[in-house]
C-alpha positions in Angstrom: -0.8 116.5 8.7 -0.8 112.8 7.7 -0.7 110.2 10.5 1.7 107.6 10.5 -0.8 104.7 10.4 -2.4 106.4 7.2 0.9 106.4 5.5 1.3 102.6 6.1 -1.9 102.0 4.7 -1.2 104.1 1.8 2.0 102.4 1.1 0.4 99.0 1.1 -2.4 100.2 -1.1 0.1 101.3 -3.7 1.7 98.1 -4.0 -1.6 96.1 -3.9 -3.6 98.5 -6.4 -2.0 101.5 -7.9 1.1 100.0 -9.3 -0.7 97.0 -11.1 -3.4 99.6 -12.5 -0.6 102.1 -13.7 1.1 99.0 -15.4 -2.3 98.2 -17.4 -3.4 101.8 -18.0 -4.6 102.8 -21.5 -3.0 105.6 -23.6 -6.3 107.7 -23.2 -5.5 108.0 -19.6 -1.9 108.9 -19.8 -2.2 112.6 -19.6 -4.4 112.4 -16.6 -1.9 110.4 -14.9 1.0 112.6 -15.8 -0.8 115.6 -14.3 -1.4 114.3 -10.9 1.4 114.5 -8.4 2.8 111.3 -7.0 1.2 111.9 -3.5 -2.2 112.6 -5.1 -1.9 109.4 -6.9 -1.5 107.3 -4.0 -3.5 109.1 -1.5 -7.2 109.5 -2.7 -7.7 106.1 -4.0 -6.4 104.7 -0.5 -8.9 107.0 1.1 -12.1 106.3 -0.8 -11.7 102.4 -1.7 -14.2 100.5 0.2 -11.5 97.8 0.4 -9.6 99.7 3.1 -12.4 101.7 4.5 -10.9 101.5 7.9 -8.3 104.1 7.0 -11.0 106.5 6.5 -11.1 107.3 10.3 -7.3 108.4 9.9 -8.4 111.1 7.5 -12.3 111.8 7.6 -11.8 115.6 6.2 -10.0 114.6 3.0 -11.9 116.1 0.0 -11.4 115.1 -3.8 -12.7 117.2 -6.7 -14.6 119.0 -8.0 -12.3 120.0 -10.7 -9.1 117.6 -10.2 -9.3 113.9 -9.3 -6.2 111.7 -8.5 -5.5 108.8 -10.9 -7.6 105.8 -10.3 -10.6 107.5 -8.9 -14.0 107.6 -10.6 -15.3 111.1 -10.7 -18.8 109.9 -10.8 -18.5 108.0 -7.6 -15.4 109.5 -5.8 -14.4 105.6 -5.2 -11.5 103.8 -6.8 -12.3 102.0 -10.2 -12.6 98.5 -9.5 -10.7 97.5 -12.6 -8.4 98.7 -15.4 -11.5 98.0 -17.8 -13.6 100.4 -15.9 -11.0 103.0 -15.7 -10.2 102.7 -19.5 -13.8 102.7 -20.9 -16.1 105.7 -21.6 -19.0 106.9 -19.6 -22.3 105.2 -21.0 -25.7 106.6 -20.8 -28.6 104.2 -21.3 -32.3 105.6 -21.2 -34.4 103.4 -19.1 -38.3 103.5 -19.1 -40.1 104.3 -15.9 -43.8 104.5 -17.0 -46.3 102.9 -17.0 -45.7 101.2 -13.6 -45.8 97.8 -15.3 -42.2 98.4 -16.6 -41.1 98.0 -12.9 -39.0 96.3 -11.7 -36.4 97.8 -14.2 -33.2 96.1 -14.8 -29.6 97.2 -13.8 -30.4 100.4 -12.1 -28.5 99.6 -8.9 -25.4 98.8 -11.0 -25.2 102.5 -12.5 -22.8 105.0 -10.9 -25.1 107.8 -11.4 -28.9 108.1 -12.4 -30.9 111.2 -13.7 -34.5 111.1 -13.3 -36.5 113.8 -15.3 -40.0 114.5 -16.7 -40.3 113.1 -20.2 -43.6 114.4 -20.8 -47.1 114.8 -18.8 -45.8 113.7 -15.7 -44.0 110.7 -16.9 -40.5 110.4 -15.7 -37.8 108.5 -17.5 -34.1 107.6 -16.3 -30.8 108.4 -17.7 -28.3 105.8 -16.1 -24.7 106.4 -16.3 -22.4 103.2 -16.4 -18.7 103.0 -15.7 -17.7 101.0 -12.7 -20.1 98.1 -13.8 -21.0 96.3 -17.0 -24.5 94.8 -16.6 -25.5 92.4 -19.2 -29.3 93.6 -19.2 -30.4 97.2 -18.5 -33.8 98.4 -19.3 -36.2 98.4 -20.7 -34.5 100.8 -23.0 -36.4 103.7 -24.2 -36.2 106.9 -26.3 -33.9 110.0 -25.9 -35.0 113.3 -25.0 -33.6 116.9 -25.5 -32.0 116.9 -22.0 -29.9 114.0 -23.1 -27.9 116.4 -25.5 -26.7 118.3 -22.4 -26.1 114.9 -20.8 -23.7 113.6 -23.6 -21.7 116.7 -23.3 -21.4 116.9 -19.7 -20.2 113.6 -19.1 -18.2 113.1 -22.4 -20.6 109.9 -22.8 -22.0 107.5 -25.3 -25.7 107.4 -25.3 -27.8 104.2 -25.8 -31.5 104.6 -26.5 -34.1 102.9 -28.5 -35.2 105.7 -30.8 -36.6 109.2 -30.7 -39.1 111.6 -32.3 -38.3 112.7 -35.9 -37.3 116.3 -35.0 -35.1 115.5 -32.2 -33.5 112.6 -34.4 -32.7 115.1 -37.1 -30.9 117.3 -34.4 -28.7 114.1 -33.2 -28.1 113.1 -36.8 -26.6 116.5 -37.7 -24.6 117.1 -34.4 -21.0 116.9 -33.6 -21.6 114.1 -31.1 -23.5 111.9 -33.8 -20.8 109.1 -33.4 -21.3 108.8 -29.8 -24.9 107.6 -30.3 -25.9 103.7 -30.2 -29.5 102.8 -31.1 -31.4 100.6 -33.0 -32.9 103.4 -35.1 -29.4 104.1 -36.4 -29.0 100.3 -37.2 -27.2 98.9 -34.0 -28.7 95.5 -33.4 -28.8 92.7 -31.1 -25.8 90.6 -32.3 -23.6 93.4 -32.7 -24.7 96.1 -30.3 -26.5 94.4 -27.6 -29.9 95.9 -28.2 -32.2 92.7 -27.8 -36.0 92.2 -27.4 -36.7 89.7 -24.6 -40.2 88.0 -25.1 -40.4 87.2 -21.5 -41.7 90.8 -21.0 -44.1 90.9 -23.9 -47.0 91.5 -21.6 -45.6 94.8 -20.6 -46.1 95.9 -24.4 -43.7 95.7 -27.2 -42.0 98.9 -26.8 -40.9 97.8 -23.2 -39.2 94.7 -24.3 -35.9 95.9 -25.4 -32.9 95.4 -23.0 -29.3 96.6 -23.5 -25.9 94.8 -22.9 -23.6 97.3 -21.6 -20.4 95.0 -22.3 -21.6 94.8 -26.1 -22.1 98.5 -26.3 -18.7 99.3 -25.1 -17.3 96.6 -27.4 -19.0 98.4 -30.3 -17.6 101.8 -29.1 -14.1 100.0 -29.1 -14.5 98.9 -32.9 -15.6 102.4 -33.7 -12.4 103.9 -31.9 -14.7 105.6 -29.5 -14.5 104.0 -26.2 -12.0 106.5 -24.5 -11.8 107.0 -20.6 -12.8 110.5 -20.5 -13.4 112.0 -17.1 -16.2 114.2 -16.2 -15.5 117.1 -13.8 -18.0 118.7 -11.3 -18.6 116.6 -7.9 -16.7 117.2 -5.0 -16.5 114.0 -2.4 -15.7 113.5 1.3 -16.3 111.1 3.9 -16.8 114.0 6.3 -20.1 115.9 5.2 -20.3 119.6 5.4 -21.1 121.3 8.6 -24.6 122.2 9.2 -27.6 120.6 7.3 -30.8 119.8 8.8 -32.3 116.2 9.4 -34.1 114.8 6.4 -35.0 111.2 6.5 -38.1 111.3 4.3 -38.4 112.9 0.8 -41.4 112.5 -1.5 -42.1 114.0 -4.8 -45.0 113.5 -7.2 -45.3 114.4 -10.8 -49.0 115.7 -11.5 -50.3 112.4 -9.8 -48.9 110.2 -12.6 -45.4 109.3 -11.2 -44.0 109.5 -7.8 -41.0 108.6 -5.8 -40.4 108.3 -2.1 -36.8 108.1 -0.6 -36.3 107.2 3.0 -33.0 107.0 4.7 -32.2 103.7 6.2 -30.1 104.0 9.5 -28.5 100.6 9.1 -27.1 100.8 5.6 -26.8 104.7 5.8 -28.2 104.9 2.3 -31.6 106.2 0.9 -34.1 103.6 -0.3 -36.6 104.2 -3.0 -40.4 103.6 -3.2 -42.8 104.1 -6.1 -46.6 103.8 -6.1 -46.4 103.1 -2.3 -44.2 100.1 -2.8 -40.6 99.2 -2.6 -39.0 100.1 -6.1 -36.9 97.0 -7.0 -34.1 96.1 -9.2 -35.0 92.9 -11.2 -31.5 91.7 -11.5 -31.6 90.9 -7.9 -34.6 92.1 -6.2 -32.8 94.6 -4.2 -34.5 97.9 -3.5 -33.1 100.9 -5.4 -30.8 102.7 -3.3 -28.4 105.9 -3.4 -25.6 107.3 -1.1 -26.6 110.7 -2.3 -30.0 112.3 -3.4 -29.7 115.8 -5.3 -33.0 117.7 -6.4 -32.3 120.3 -8.9 -34.8 122.9 -10.1 -34.4 123.6 -13.7 -36.4 125.7 -16.2 -38.7 123.6 -18.6 -39.0 125.2 -22.0 -41.7 124.3 -24.2 -40.4 123.6 -27.8 -43.6 123.4 -29.9 -41.5 124.9 -32.6 -39.8 121.3 -33.2 -43.1 120.0 -34.7 -45.5 120.9 -37.4 -48.4 123.1 -36.4 -51.2 121.1 -35.0 -49.1 118.1 -34.2 -49.9 116.6 -30.7 -46.3 116.1 -29.8 -44.3 118.3 -27.9 -40.8 118.3 -26.3 -39.4 120.1 -23.3 -36.2 121.6 -23.4 -34.7 121.4 -19.9 -32.3 124.1 -19.4 -29.4 122.4 -17.8 -26.7 125.1 -18.0 -26.0 128.2 -16.1 -26.9 127.5 -12.4 -30.2 127.1 -10.2 -31.4 126.0 -6.8 -30.7 122.5 -5.5 -31.0 120.3 -2.5 -28.3 117.8 -1.6 -29.1 114.9 0.9 -26.6 112.7 2.4 -26.3 110.8 5.8 -29.8 111.7 6.8 -29.1 115.5 6.2 -30.3 118.1 3.8 -28.1 120.9 2.5 -29.6 124.0 0.5 -27.4 125.2 -2.1 -27.1 125.6 -6.2 -26.3 123.3 -9.1 -23.9 124.8 -11.5 -22.2 124.2 -14.9 -19.2 126.6 -15.3 -19.4 126.0 -19.0 -20.8 123.5 -21.5 -17.6 122.1 -22.6 -16.9 118.4 -22.9 -16.6 116.8 -19.5 -17.9 119.8 -17.5 -20.4 118.3 -15.6 -22.7 119.2 -12.7 -21.4 120.8 -9.6 -23.1 121.6 -6.4 -22.1 124.5 -4.4 -23.3 126.6 -1.6 -24.1 130.3 -2.0 -20.6 131.3 -1.4 -19.2 129.0 -4.0 -17.8 126.3 -1.7 -18.5 122.8 -2.7 -21.2 120.6 -1.3 -19.6 117.4 -0.6 -21.0 114.1 -1.6 -20.6 110.8 0.1 -18.3 108.6 -2.0 -20.8 106.2 -3.7 -23.9 106.3 -5.9 -25.8 109.4 -6.5 -29.4 110.0 -7.8 -30.2 113.4 -9.3 -33.9 114.4 -9.6 -34.6 117.2 -12.0 -37.8 119.1 -11.3 -39.6 122.2 -12.1 -39.6 123.4 -8.6 -37.7 122.5 -5.5 -40.8 122.8 -3.2 -42.3 119.8 -5.3 -40.1 117.6 -2.9 -41.8 117.1 0.5 -39.0 116.6 3.0 -39.5 115.6 6.5 -37.3 114.3 9.5 -39.9 111.7 10.2 -40.4 108.4 8.1 -44.1 108.4 6.5 -45.7 105.2 5.6 -44.9 104.6 2.0 -48.1 102.7 1.0 -50.1 105.8 1.5 -48.2 107.2 -1.6 -50.0 105.9 -4.5 -50.7 107.8 -7.7 -52.9 106.8 -10.7 -51.6 104.5 -13.4 
């Protein structure tokens, strides 16, 4: 039963936020708005909006998702969109380098709604950063795409921005139904029109690490191509109140063949997870803030070798990460660890990752930013209730 105090806040929020947002909505979101009940359109944005966080205590157990989201709520974060522009534009994936260590600190990762980290090859990880709420003008360095990105394009009904890729994978991209959703200098998208620009200030990192992307220009290009449509991506469930149970987990360390590592530590003050790499705080160059996440998700995914994509004797090889079906998962929020599964109920557009318990009930994420680590085995993640000394976690460059 709704409390009177919450109803008053909801009415005020509807006048201040929901009604102006309704008036400015694009045609692409009209069907989503029509399908939501009036109560849902008003209730959920008020509960999840950081602007009125004091109302959370009045309804701490309200859940949204994983298949239906009230109008005005971003399914990537469980938070209200900050603007009509954010609500109306399309999910955008930007490929960002994480190796060698000299590419750090990267630009714009803390402005992403959601980040996937996965092994590109030989213990080297790469990031697929998803943007919707924010539009940073310098993200990167921008690097090449991989086979996994094919799944992410579908899961998040997204645009994909990347520097280039190997010939066999590029051929797959060029002959795929999602060809128009690709943004890349390798396809003729340049600095002036698409925001893929070289920055000579980073030439010491090597030429391949000097490209950065302007997400605003990327969305403008998509608009000119009639592709900038605000599709939703279902899958996540959110609540301010975590699931019952869980075990204390404040320190998480993972190492990819002693080439790349990551340590996340739960910060009691901010109630977020902070990242370290090579024993040092992993920073965002935009403002020197430490990389952070409200939720950490580790998923075990089969890594299939695909030597068939290359000529016999070629030294190149690609991994196909089988991000379909389901597999084991760890979910961490509020300093606690939950064991469960990741699941994709199908491979249709906008059917993204879900997180569930063995009985099928959703694992509830904290409204905010999530970081998903794709790994070959969950036991690669060393998890402790005690905080370790991050400086002891140093891998070879």
